[in-house]
C-alpha positions in Angstrom: -22.9 7.4 15.4 -22.2 11.2 16.3 -20.6 13.3 14.1 -18.4 16.2 15.8 -17.8 19.4 13.9 -16.3 22.6 15.3 -15.7 20.3 18.4 -19.0 21.4 19.9 -21.7 20.6 17.2 -23.1 17.3 17.4 -24.8 16.1 14.4 -26.5 12.4 14.1 -24.9 10.3 11.5 -26.2 7.2 10.1 -23.3 6.6 7.8 -24.7 7.5 4.7 -22.8 9.4 2.2 -25.4 11.4 0.6 -26.8 12.6 3.9 -23.3 13.5 5.0 -22.6 15.6 1.7 -26.0 17.3 2.0 -25.6 18.3 5.5 -25.6 22.2 5.8 -22.9 22.2 8.7 -20.7 19.7 7.0 -20.9 22.0 3.7 -20.2 25.2 5.8 -17.4 23.5 7.8 -15.9 22.2 4.4 -16.0 25.7 2.7 -14.3 27.3 5.8 -11.5 24.6 5.4 -11.0 25.2 1.4 -10.8 28.9 2.1 -7.9 28.7 4.2 -4.5 29.7 2.9 -2.1 26.8 2.3 1.0 26.7 4.3 4.3 25.7 2.6 6.7 24.3 5.4 10.3 23.8 4.2 11.6 21.2 6.5 10.7 18.4 8.8 7.9 17.1 6.2 6.8 13.8 5.7 5.1 12.9 2.3 3.0 10.0 2.2 2.1 8.7 -1.2 -0.9 6.8 -2.7 -1.5 3.5 -1.2 0.8 4.5 1.6 0.7 5.1 5.5 2.6 6.8 8.0 2.9 7.3 11.7 4.6 10.2 13.3 5.5 10.6 17.0 5.8 14.3 18.3 9.2 15.1 19.7 11.0 18.4 20.5 14.5 18.9 18.4 15.7 18.9 15.1 15.3 16.3 12.5 11.9 15.1 13.6 8.6 15.3 11.5 6.8 18.1 12.1 4.5 18.1 9.2 3.0 15.1 7.6 1.1 15.2 4.3 -0.2 13.9 1.0 -1.7 15.3 -2.2 -3.7 14.6 -5.5 -6.4 13.0 -3.7 -9.2 13.4 -6.2 -11.4 10.2 -6.2 -8.8 9.1 -3.3 -9.3 10.1 0.3 -7.1 11.0 3.0 -7.5 9.4 6.4 -6.0 10.9 9.6 -6.1 9.6 13.0 -4.3 11.8 16.1 -4.3 10.7 19.5 -5.3 13.6 21.6 -3.2 13.1 24.6 0.3 12.1 22.9 -0.2 13.9 19.5 0.8 10.7 17.8 -0.7 11.0 14.3 -1.1 8.3 11.6 -2.1 9.5 7.9 -3.0 7.3 4.8 -3.8 8.0 1.1 -6.7 5.6 0.3 -7.4 4.5 -3.2 -10.0 1.8 -2.7 -7.3 -0.9 -2.4 -7.6 -2.9 0.9 -9.5 0.0 2.6 -10.6 -1.8 5.7 -7.0 -3.6 6.7 -5.7 -0.1 6.4 -8.0 1.6 8.3 -7.2 -1.1 11.1 -3.5 -0.8 10.5 -3.9 3.1 10.9 -6.0 2.5 14.1 -3.4 0.0 15.8 -0.5 2.0 14.7 -1.6 5.3 16.3 -3.2 3.0 19.4 0.3 1.2 19.9 2.4 4.2 19.3 0.4 6.4 21.8 0.8 4.0 24.4 4.5 3.8 23.8 4.6 7.8 23.9 2.4 8.0 27.0 4.5 5.2 29.0 1.8 2.7 28.7 -1.0 5.3 29.9 -4.4 4.0 28.2 -6.6 6.8 26.8 -8.7 6.4 23.7 -9.3 9.8 22.9 -8.7 10.1 19.0 -9.6 12.8 16.5 -10.3 11.4 12.9 -10.4 13.3 9.6 -11.4 12.0 6.4 -10.6 14.5 3.2 -11.1 14.0 -0.4 -13.3 12.6 -2.9 -15.7 14.0 -5.2 -19.0 13.1 -6.7 -17.5 11.9 -10.2 -19.6 10.3 -12.6 -18.8 6.7 -12.0 -19.3 7.1 -8.2 -15.8 6.0 -7.4 -15.6 8.3 -4.7 -19.0 7.8 -3.3 -18.1 4.0 -3.0 -14.7 4.7 -1.4 -16.4 6.9 1.1 -18.8 4.6 2.2 -16.4 1.6 2.3 -14.4 4.1 4.6 -16.9 5.5 7.0 -18.8 2.0 7.5 
């Protein structure tokens, strides 16, 4: 499976977590991401808790969700799937419980809502982001990483 970083750099990726975290380009991109200043939105925010997922559909006007997020993903992971054309975005805070089912629901929700938002047009261009976890002593995050990316 190819791994795209910075939208132009393609890295071969076999699905091995250890290979992923030792990749120099991955380390560089992760450091850049971590050094970005945090933004503090004041309205139109949807918080997703541990073991929860949500799908948001971009619309103009007041009272709609403009930011979707979660926090405290230590050994947990945050999965985000965004449809490139419609902007429909799904987010889940994964803690190792029913990961395969959750990823399946994320993909289905994003795909279904994208189709509705695009008046039935079929386009399968998605951006997928996986954030969180660390190299803990019990390898909890490693196991969750492997389960999530396989």
